[in-house]
Structures are given as structure tokens and as C-alpha cells.
SELO-996630 format. One line per 5 residues: number of its first residue (from 1); their letters; for each residue x, y, z of N, C-alpha, C. Coordinates in nm, 2 decimals, m for minus. Example, Ala and Ser with C-alpha at 12.3 -4.5 7.8 and 13.67 -1.06 7.14 Angstrom:
<sites>
1 = as = 1.32 m0.57 0.78 1.23 m0.45 0.78 1.32 m0.33 0.78  1.28 m0.22 0.71 1.37 m0.11 0.71 1.29 0.00 0.79 .
</sites>
This chain:
<sites>
1 = mtpae = m2.58 m4.11 m0.32 m2.49 m4.20 m0.43 m2.40 m4.11 m0.42  m2.26 m4.21 m0.42 m2.14 m4.16 m0.44 m2.08 m4.08 m0.55  m1.98 m4.06 m0.53 m1.91 m3.99 m0.72 m1.91 m4.10 m0.76  m1.86 m4.20 m0.73 m1.80 m4.36 m0.84 m1.93 m4.38 m0.85  m2.07 m4.42 m0.79 m2.17 m4.42 m0.80 m2.23 m4.38 m0.94 .
6 = qslka = m2.22 m4.23 m0.96 m2.25 m4.14 m1.00 m2.19 m4.20 m1.17  m2.04 m4.18 m1.14 m2.03 m4.23 m1.25 m2.00 m4.33 m1.31  m2.06 m4.40 m1.23 m2.11 m4.63 m1.31 m2.28 m4.56 m1.45  m2.30 m4.47 m1.33 m2.45 m4.44 m1.38 m2.37 m4.38 m1.49  m2.32 m4.25 m1.53 m2.26 m4.20 m1.59 m2.21 m4.24 m1.73 .
11 = aeicr = m2.19 m4.33 m1.74 m2.11 m4.46 m1.78 m2.18 m4.46 m1.88  m2.30 m4.53 m1.78 m2.37 m4.68 m1.87 m2.46 m4.55 m1.99  m2.50 m4.41 m1.93 m2.58 m4.37 m1.98 m2.49 m4.28 m2.12  m2.39 m4.24 m2.10 m2.31 m4.18 m2.20 m2.24 m4.28 m2.35  m2.27 m4.40 m2.28 m2.28 m4.58 m2.37 m2.36 m4.57 m2.45 .
16 = lapvv = m2.49 m4.54 m2.43 m2.65 m4.57 m2.49 m2.60 m4.52 m2.63  m2.57 m4.45 m2.70 m2.53 m4.40 m2.76 m2.37 m4.30 m2.86  m2.34 m4.25 m2.99 m2.23 m4.17 m2.95 m2.26 m4.01 m2.96  m2.37 m4.01 m2.94 m2.40 m3.83 m2.90 m2.49 m3.77 m2.84  m2.50 m3.71 m2.75 m2.58 m3.69 m2.60 m2.66 m3.54 m2.71 .
21 = pvlvi = m2.72 m3.49 m2.71 m2.80 m3.38 m2.78 m2.81 m3.24 m2.69  m2.70 m3.19 m2.72 m2.76 m3.10 m2.61 m2.85 m2.98 m2.61  m2.94 m2.96 m2.57 m3.06 m2.93 m2.62 m3.12 m2.77 m2.49  m3.14 m2.67 m2.63 m3.20 m2.54 m2.59 m3.39 m2.54 m2.60  m3.44 m2.51 m2.54 m3.61 m2.55 m2.56 m3.66 m2.42 m2.49 .
26 = ddiah = m3.74 m2.33 m2.56 m3.75 m2.22 m2.57 m3.96 m2.23 m2.59  m3.97 m2.33 m2.58 m4.09 m2.35 m2.61 m4.15 m2.53 m2.58  m4.26 m2.47 m2.48 m4.27 m2.62 m2.40 m4.36 m2.69 m2.51  m4.41 m2.62 m2.63 m4.46 m2.74 m2.73 m4.35 m2.86 m2.79  m4.26 m2.77 m2.81 m4.14 m2.83 m2.89 m4.10 m2.96 m2.79 .
31 = aapla = m4.10 m2.98 m2.71 m3.99 m3.08 m2.58 m4.09 m3.24 m2.62  m4.15 m3.29 m2.60 m4.24 m3.39 m2.67 m4.18 m3.49 m2.77  m4.24 m3.37 m2.91 m4.19 m3.44 m3.01 m4.06 m3.44 m3.02  m3.99 m3.34 m2.99 m3.80 m3.32 m2.95 m3.74 m3.46 m2.95  m3.81 m3.46 m2.88 m3.74 m3.58 m2.80 m3.77 m3.77 m2.83 .
36 = qalvk = m3.92 m3.75 m2.92 m3.97 m3.83 m3.01 m3.86 m3.89 m3.11  m3.87 m3.75 m3.18 m3.76 m3.71 m3.34 m3.66 m3.79 m3.29  m3.54 m3.78 m3.18 m3.42 m3.76 m3.13 m3.43 m3.91 m3.10  m3.52 m3.98 m3.01 m3.53 m4.14 m2.97 m3.56 m4.19 m3.08  m3.61 m4.14 m3.17 m3.65 m4.25 m3.30 m3.52 m4.20 m3.40 .
41 = gglpa = m3.42 m4.16 m3.41 m3.32 m4.13 m3.50 m3.21 m4.20 m3.43  m3.22 m4.25 m3.31 m3.11 m4.36 m3.22 m3.03 m4.31 m3.08  m3.09 m4.12 m3.11 m3.00 m4.07 m2.95 m3.11 m4.04 m2.80  m3.11 m4.17 m2.75 m3.17 m4.19 m2.65 m3.17 m4.11 m2.57  m3.03 m4.01 m2.51 m2.97 m4.00 m2.37 m2.91 m3.83 m2.46 .
46 = levtl = m3.10 m3.75 m2.32 m3.15 m3.58 m2.38 m3.05 m3.53 m2.28  m2.99 m3.41 m2.29 m2.95 m3.33 m2.22 m3.07 m3.18 m2.24  m3.09 m3.18 m2.15 m3.19 m3.03 m2.15 m3.16 m2.89 m2.07  m3.09 m2.81 m2.15 m2.98 m2.73 m2.05 m3.09 m2.63 m1.99  m3.12 m2.56 m1.83 m3.19 m2.52 m1.77 m3.12 m2.33 m1.80 .
51 = rtpaa = m3.15 m2.31 m1.96 m3.08 m2.20 m1.93 m3.22 m2.09 m2.02  m3.35 m2.18 m1.98 m3.45 m2.06 m2.03 m3.60 m2.12 m1.95  m3.68 m2.08 m1.91 m3.77 m2.05 m1.82 m3.89 m2.22 m1.88  m3.82 m2.26 m2.00 m3.93 m2.37 m2.04 m3.84 m2.49 m2.00  m3.69 m2.52 m1.95 m3.64 m2.60 m1.90 m3.68 m2.71 m1.85 .
56 = ldair = m3.73 m2.63 m1.72 m3.81 m2.81 m1.60 m3.93 m2.84 m1.67  m4.01 m2.74 m1.75 m4.11 m2.83 m1.81 m4.09 m2.96 m1.93  m3.96 m2.84 m2.01 m3.97 m2.95 m2.08 m3.87 m3.12 m2.06  m3.83 m3.09 m1.91 m3.73 m3.19 m1.87 m3.91 m3.28 m1.80  m3.95 m3.22 m1.79 m4.13 m3.30 m1.73 m4.20 m3.42 m1.85 .
61 = amaev = m4.19 m3.33 m1.97 m4.29 m3.35 m2.08 m4.17 m3.49 m2.16  m4.09 m3.42 m2.14 m3.92 m3.53 m2.25 m3.93 m3.61 m2.18  m3.88 m3.64 m1.99 m3.96 m3.77 m1.88 m4.06 m3.84 m1.99  m4.18 m3.85 m2.00 m4.33 m3.93 m2.09 m4.24 m3.97 m2.22  m4.18 m3.90 m2.26 m4.13 m4.00 m2.40 m4.06 m4.17 m2.37 .
66 = pggvv = m4.12 m4.30 m2.42 m4.03 m4.37 m2.43 m3.91 m4.41 m2.48  m3.84 m4.45 m2.42 m3.75 m4.45 m2.48 m3.60 m4.38 m2.44  m3.66 m4.25 m2.35 m3.53 m4.12 m2.32 m3.52 m4.12 m2.23  m3.41 m4.05 m2.24 m3.35 m4.09 m2.08 m3.28 m3.96 m2.06  m3.35 m3.88 m1.94 m3.36 m3.74 m2.00 m3.27 m3.66 m1.84 .
71 = gagtl = m3.17 m3.57 m1.86 m3.08 m3.50 m1.77 m3.10 m3.39 m1.85  m3.05 m3.28 m1.71 m2.97 m3.11 m1.70 m2.89 m3.10 m1.69  m2.89 m3.04 m1.79 m2.78 m2.93 m1.80 m2.75 m2.79 m1.77  m2.65 m2.77 m1.73 m2.60 m2.64 m1.65 m2.59 m2.62 m1.52  m2.62 m2.76 m1.45 m2.67 m2.73 m1.29 m2.53 m2.65 m1.29 .
76 = ltrad = m2.56 m2.55 m1.16 m2.46 m2.45 m1.12 m2.47 m2.47 m0.99  m2.56 m2.49 m0.93 m2.63 m2.45 m0.77 m2.74 m2.59 m0.72  m2.68 m2.56 m0.58 m2.80 m2.71 m0.49 m2.93 m2.69 m0.57  m2.98 m2.55 m0.57 m3.14 m2.56 m0.55 m3.17 m2.62 m0.75  m3.05 m2.55 m0.83 m3.07 m2.66 m0.94 m3.08 m2.84 m1.00 .
81 = vkaak = m3.00 m2.86 m0.91 m3.03 m2.98 m0.86 m3.16 m3.03 m0.81  m3.14 m2.98 m0.72 m3.32 m3.02 m0.65 m3.44 m3.00 m0.75  m3.41 m2.87 m0.83 m3.50 m2.89 m0.94 m3.51 m2.94 m1.07  m3.42 m3.01 m1.08 m3.36 m3.06 m1.21 m3.45 m3.19 m1.14  m3.35 m3.29 m1.03 m3.45 m3.43 m0.98 m3.57 m3.39 m1.01 .
86 = lagat = m3.67 m3.39 m0.91 m3.82 m3.33 m0.92 m3.89 m3.29 m1.02  m3.79 m3.28 m1.12 m3.88 m3.25 m1.25 m3.83 m3.37 m1.38  m3.78 m3.48 m1.27 m3.79 m3.59 m1.38 m3.63 m3.65 m1.40  m3.56 m3.51 m1.45 m3.41 m3.54 m1.44 m3.36 m3.68 m1.42  m3.24 m3.76 m1.46 m3.22 m3.91 m1.40 m3.08 m3.88 m1.46 .
91 = fgvsp = m3.04 m3.78 m1.49 m2.89 m3.70 m1.50 m2.88 m3.59 m1.48  m2.75 m3.49 m1.44 m2.69 m3.40 m1.43 m2.56 m3.38 m1.50  m2.57 m3.25 m1.58 m2.40 m3.18 m1.65 m2.36 m3.09 m1.59  m2.27 m3.10 m1.55 m2.21 m2.95 m1.52 m2.14 m2.87 m1.62  m2.07 m2.72 m1.62 m1.97 m2.71 m1.68 m1.82 m2.70 m1.64 .
96 = gstpa = m1.83 m2.74 m1.45 m1.71 m2.72 m1.42 m1.83 m2.84 m1.22  m1.70 m2.79 m1.13 m1.79 m2.85 m1.04 m1.75 m2.78 m0.89  m1.83 m2.78 m0.78 m1.82 m2.71 m0.70 m1.82 m2.82 m0.57  m1.74 m2.84 m0.46 m1.79 m2.90 m0.36 m1.95 m2.82 m0.33  m2.01 m2.78 m0.29 m2.18 m2.76 m0.29 m2.25 m2.82 m0.37 .
101 = lieac = m2.25 m2.82 m0.51 m2.28 m2.87 m0.61 m2.24 m3.05 m0.61  m2.14 m3.01 m0.61 m2.08 m3.28 m0.59 m2.19 m3.31 m0.46  m2.18 m3.19 m0.33 m2.26 m3.25 m0.28 m2.40 m3.22 m0.28  m2.47 m3.21 m0.31 m2.64 m3.13 m0.37 m2.65 m3.29 m0.46  m2.56 m3.40 m0.56 m2.60 m3.44 m0.65 m2.60 m3.60 m0.55 .
106 = aefdl = m2.49 m3.56 m0.46 m2.48 m3.67 m0.35 m2.65 m3.68 m0.24  m2.68 m3.55 m0.22 m2.88 m3.56 m0.15 m2.92 m3.62 m0.25  m2.93 m3.56 m0.35 m3.01 m3.55 m0.46 m3.03 m3.70 m0.52  m2.90 m3.76 m0.49 m2.86 m3.95 m0.61 m2.95 m3.92 m0.75  m2.88 m3.75 m0.78 m2.83 m3.75 m0.93 m2.72 m3.78 m0.94 .
111 = pllpg = m2.71 m3.87 m1.08 m2.55 m3.93 m1.11 m2.52 m3.73 m1.19  m2.41 m3.70 m1.20 m2.33 m3.60 m1.22 m2.21 m3.63 m1.31  m2.23 m3.53 m1.40 m2.12 m3.57 m1.53 m2.02 m3.44 m1.54  m1.92 m3.44 m1.44 m1.90 m3.26 m1.42 m1.76 m3.24 m1.45  m1.77 m3.07 m1.49 m1.65 m3.05 m1.60 m1.59 m3.03 m1.53 .
116 = avtas = m1.45 m3.04 m1.66 m1.33 m3.05 m1.62 m1.22 m2.96 m1.76  m1.15 m2.89 m1.74 m1.11 m2.85 m1.87 m0.93 m2.84 m1.83  m0.85 m2.88 m1.74 m0.74 m2.87 m1.73 m0.67 m3.04 m1.61  m0.56 m3.08 m1.69 m0.50 m3.17 m1.53 m0.54 m3.19 m1.46  m0.49 m3.11 m1.39 m0.56 m3.07 m1.24 m0.71 m3.11 m1.20 .
121 = evmal = m0.76 m3.02 m1.25 m0.93 m3.07 m1.26 m0.97 m3.14 m1.29  m0.96 m3.24 m1.38 m0.93 m3.35 m1.42 m0.90 m3.49 m1.29  m0.79 m3.41 m1.20 m0.72 m3.56 m1.11 m0.80 m3.49 m0.98  m0.85 m3.35 m0.97 m0.92 m3.29 m0.81 m1.09 m3.38 m0.86  m1.12 m3.38 m0.96 m1.22 m3.46 m0.99 m1.18 m3.62 m0.93 .
126 = lergy = m1.15 m3.70 m1.00 m1.08 m3.81 m1.00 m1.05 m3.82 m0.87  m1.02 m3.76 m0.75 m0.98 m3.77 m0.64 m1.08 m3.82 m0.53  m1.21 m3.75 m0.61 m1.34 m3.75 m0.53 m1.43 m3.86 m0.60  m1.38 m3.95 m0.72 m1.39 m4.07 m0.71 m1.51 m4.03 m0.86  m1.51 m3.95 m0.91 m1.57 m3.93 m1.09 m1.45 m3.96 m1.18 .
131 = tvqkf = m1.50 m4.06 m1.25 m1.39 m4.13 m1.30 m1.43 m4.15 m1.48  m1.62 m4.01 m1.49 m1.64 m4.05 m1.61 m1.70 m3.83 m1.61  m1.60 m3.76 m1.67 m1.58 m3.59 m1.69 m1.63 m3.54 m1.80  m1.71 m3.45 m1.83 m1.74 m3.36 m1.89 m1.59 m3.32 m1.94  m1.53 m3.29 m2.08 m1.43 m3.23 m2.13 m1.51 m3.10 m2.20 .
136 = fpaeq = m1.50 m2.94 m2.13 m1.62 m2.83 m2.15 m1.49 m2.72 m2.16  m1.55 m2.64 m2.26 m1.52 m2.62 m2.40 m1.43 m2.64 m2.46  m1.50 m2.79 m2.53 m1.35 m2.88 m2.59 m1.30 m2.81 m2.67  m1.36 m2.74 m2.81 m1.29 m2.72 m2.88 m1.22 m2.58 m2.87  m1.26 m2.47 m2.75 m1.24 m2.36 m2.78 m1.13 m2.41 m2.67 .
141 = sggaa = m1.11 m2.53 m2.60 m0.97 m2.57 m2.55 m0.89 m2.65 m2.59  m0.84 m2.67 m2.74 m0.77 m2.74 m2.79 m0.78 m2.79 m2.83  m0.92 m2.87 m2.84 m1.01 m2.99 m2.93 m0.93 m3.14 m2.91  m0.97 m3.19 m2.96 m0.93 m3.35 m2.92 m0.81 m3.37 m2.95  m0.70 m3.32 m2.99 m0.53 m3.33 m3.01 m0.48 m3.28 m2.81 .
146 = flksi = m0.58 m3.14 m2.71 m0.55 m3.13 m2.64 m0.64 m3.26 m2.56  m0.71 m3.27 m2.58 m0.76 m3.41 m2.47 m0.73 m3.52 m2.49  m0.67 m3.52 m2.62 m0.58 m3.69 m2.60 m0.40 m3.69 m2.54  m0.37 m3.51 m2.49 m0.28 m3.55 m2.43 m0.30 m3.53 m2.29  m0.47 m3.50 m2.24 m0.43 m3.48 m2.10 m0.52 m3.68 m2.06 .
151 = gspip = m0.57 m3.70 m2.14 m0.59 m3.88 m2.13 m0.49 m3.98 m2.13  m0.35 m3.94 m2.20 m0.31 m4.04 m2.23 m0.20 m4.02 m2.02  m0.15 m3.95 m2.00 m0.14 m3.97 m1.89 m0.25 m3.98 m1.71  m0.38 m3.98 m1.76 m0.48 m4.01 m1.66 m0.59 m4.02 m1.74  m0.51 m4.23 m1.81 m0.64 m4.32 m1.87 m0.75 m4.36 m1.78 .
156 = qvsfc = m0.71 m4.34 m1.68 m0.86 m4.39 m1.62 m1.00 m4.33 m1.60  m0.97 m4.18 m1.63 m1.07 m4.11 m1.70 m1.15 m4.12 m1.80  m1.26 m4.17 m1.84 m1.35 m4.14 m1.94 m1.44 m3.99 m2.00  m1.41 m3.93 m2.12 m1.50 m3.81 m2.09 m1.57 m3.80 m2.27  m1.62 m3.70 m2.21 m1.81 m3.66 m2.30 m1.77 m3.53 m2.33 .
161 = ptggi = m1.70 m3.45 m2.40 m1.67 m3.36 m2.48 m1.78 m3.28 m2.53  m1.77 m3.14 m2.48 m1.91 m3.07 m2.53 m1.77 m2.90 m2.55  m1.94 m2.85 m2.62 m1.87 m2.70 m2.68 m1.80 m2.74 m2.81  m1.83 m2.67 m2.92 m1.80 m2.64 m2.99 m1.78 m2.79 m3.15  m1.83 m2.85 m3.06 m1.90 m3.00 m3.13 m1.98 m3.05 m3.26 .
166 = glkna = m1.95 m3.03 m3.45 m2.04 m3.09 m3.51 m2.05 m3.21 m3.58  m2.10 m3.27 m3.65 m2.08 m3.36 m3.75 m1.92 m3.31 m3.79  m1.89 m3.26 m3.85 m1.73 m3.21 m3.90 m1.66 m3.25 m3.80  m1.61 m3.24 m3.71 m1.54 m3.29 m3.63 m1.57 m3.41 m3.48  m1.67 m3.42 m3.52 m1.71 m3.49 m3.34 m1.62 m3.67 m3.37 .
171 = adylg = m1.62 m3.69 m3.48 m1.50 m3.81 m3.51 m1.38 m3.82 m3.48  m1.33 m3.70 m3.43 m1.17 m3.68 m3.43 m1.22 m3.73 m3.25  m1.34 m3.68 m3.19 m1.34 m3.72 m3.02 m1.37 m3.83 m3.03  m1.46 m3.88 m3.10 m1.46 m4.01 m3.10 m1.42 m4.15 m3.13  m1.26 m4.09 m3.22 m1.17 m4.19 m3.23 m1.08 m4.18 m3.06 .
176 = lktvl = m1.09 m4.13 m3.05 m0.98 m4.12 m2.90 m1.10 m4.26 m2.78  m0.92 m4.31 m2.73 m0.94 m4.37 m2.63 m1.07 m4.38 m2.55  m1.04 m4.27 m2.48 m1.10 m4.20 m2.33 m1.25 m4.15 m2.35  m1.22 m4.14 m2.47 m1.40 m4.04 m2.51 m1.50 m4.20 m2.52  m1.61 m4.13 m2.47 m1.74 m4.23 m2.41 m1.87 m4.14 m2.54 .
181 = cvggs = m1.86 m4.05 m2.53 m1.96 m4.02 m2.63 m1.89 m3.81 m2.67  m1.99 m3.76 m2.72 m1.95 m3.62 m2.75 m2.10 m3.57 m2.73  m2.13 m3.41 m2.68 m2.23 m3.36 m2.65 m2.23 m3.24 m2.77  m2.36 m3.24 m2.85 m2.40 m3.12 m2.96 m2.51 m3.11 m2.99  m2.46 m2.96 m3.02 m2.64 m2.88 m3.03 m2.68 m2.95 m3.17 .
186 = wvapk = m2.55 m2.98 m3.26 m2.58 m2.96 m3.43 m2.76 m3.04 m3.45  m2.76 m3.16 m3.39 m2.89 m3.23 m3.36 m2.99 m3.21 m3.36  m3.05 m3.11 m3.35 m3.16 m3.00 m3.29 m3.13 m2.89 m3.28  m3.12 m2.82 m3.43 m3.10 m2.70 m3.50 m3.31 m2.64 m3.43  m3.24 m2.49 m3.38 m3.32 m2.44 m3.41 m3.47 m2.42 m3.47 .
191 = eamvr = m3.37 m2.42 m3.57 m3.51 m2.31 m3.71 m3.60 m2.49 m3.76  m3.58 m2.54 m3.75 m3.67 m2.70 m3.73 m3.74 m2.76 m3.64  m3.69 m2.71 m3.49 m3.80 m2.67 m3.41 m3.89 m2.61 m3.42  m3.86 m2.46 m3.50 m3.99 m2.37 m3.49 m4.06 m2.45 m3.61  m4.02 m2.49 m3.74 m4.06 m2.55 m3.85 m4.15 m2.62 m3.79 .
196 = gdwaa = m4.14 m2.75 m3.67 m4.21 m2.82 m3.67 m4.16 m2.96 m3.78  m3.99 m2.94 m3.80 m3.93 m3.00 m3.93 m3.89 m3.12 m3.81  m3.98 m3.23 m3.77 m3.90 m3.34 m3.64 m3.87 m3.42 m3.72  m3.87 m3.47 m3.91 m3.85 m3.55 m3.94 m3.70 m3.53 m3.96  m3.66 m3.39 m4.02 m3.56 m3.35 m3.98 m3.41 m3.39 m3.88 .
201 = itala = m3.51 m3.33 m3.78 m3.43 m3.38 m3.67 m3.42 m3.53 m3.64  m3.55 m3.65 m3.67 m3.49 m3.74 m3.68 m3.36 m3.79 m3.77  m3.36 m3.74 m3.89 m3.24 m3.75 m3.98 m3.12 m3.72 m3.92  m3.14 m3.61 m3.90 m2.98 m3.60 m3.79 m2.96 m3.65 m3.68  m3.04 m3.74 m3.63 m2.96 m3.82 m3.49 m2.96 m3.95 m3.59 .
206 = agara = m3.00 m4.00 m3.68 m2.96 m4.06 m3.74 m2.82 m4.09 m3.75  m2.78 m4.01 m3.79 m2.63 m3.93 m3.88 m2.56 m3.96 m3.79  m2.57 m3.85 m3.65 m2.52 m3.82 m3.56 m2.49 m4.05 m3.44  m2.56 m4.13 m3.45 m2.56 m4.28 m3.48 m2.48 m4.33 m3.56  m2.47 m4.30 m3.65 m2.33 m4.34 m3.69 m2.25 m4.33 m3.67 .
211 = lra = m2.23 m4.20 m3.62 m2.09 m4.20 m3.61 m1.97 m4.31 m3.56  m2.03 m4.42 m3.50 m1.95 m4.53 m3.41 m2.08 m4.62 m3.44  m2.03 m4.71 m3.49 m2.10 m4.86 m3.53 m2.10 m4.94 m3.39 .
</sites>
């Protein structure tokens, strides 16, 4: 899968909803009901970060939930890409990019949303064929105003900003022409998962879905 083909698939996934939940799952028992709650609320694209021992098993469980499109976040190495693909991930997200990571995603046919935060990084990925990229860390790097400035001279690239984005500022990003969706963890608070309050998570997802008609 070429970078251009990866970006076409990434764009398709990003357009499913205005928000892609960024999920940190510690307990595998939370995986399936969490996915069900988010999909029910209108957020089908789910990013499970590879930050916990339960992450790969969570991807396996969530991949079985009807209507969900499950990806793996925090891809850093070829081993991460291979493990994510074998677990059932249908897309990958990385905080940055390296030649080895890009080659691995091509090898394992895993659409990658590579991270970039400067104009040079965005341009370097565009040269390789990535027209859809992750802008990370969004708020810490200047927020929506900064991304608007980058997007103006590089309109060929669309973004999924992630990092410090919540209900209060998501609309600032979604209002930009170059933004397809945003990534955020606010729709799946840990406290609600621990309580098993899936109805609350469905309500948060529905609110996020309503950010863009």
C-alpha cells in the first residue's frame, strides 16, 4: 500500500465522524462495551493507543464490535505496526514519522496517519505522498491558529489535530478548511469506564458527533 493509497483510506476514516476517540485502555473488560457505547453515540472510528499491556487485546475485542473501525495509536516501530495489524487494526496513527515506520506500514498494508507539527515535516510527508496527516501535539504547538497558518500555503494536506483538544476548543479546529476531524480522549473518561457508565460515554459521543452536521 503506497502512502497515497494510505492517505485515501485515512481520509475515508477521518470523514466518518468529526471526532476520533483516542483511547487508553487498562482493563480488557472495558474494550467491547466501550466500543459499543462510542459507536452507538455516532463515533465509529476508534484509536486504541499502544500505551498499556491491554491495548492489543483491546483492539482484538473492539474489532468484533459491529459498526466500529478500530485503529492503533502511538505506532513507533515496525514491531508495533506488525502487532497492530495482526490484532485487527485497520489503520494506524503515529506521533511523528520515520522511514522505518513508513516502510512497515507499506509492508503490512496498514493505512498510516503520520504525525507532523512543522511546515517542514508536513512538506516532507507530502513529498512521500501523505496528503492526510496528524497534527500533534495540537494545542501545545500553537493550536488552531497555528494550524491555519500552516494550512494556508500547503492546502494539499488535510489534518486530524490531536493533543489538548476537548469539547471547548474542538470547534476551533473543525472550522478550518484543512481539518477532516479531531482526535480527543474527552469522550471516554477513565472514571466513566471504571464505573461502567457506558450511557454517559454514549452521551459524550453524541455530543461530539453533533460538533459537525
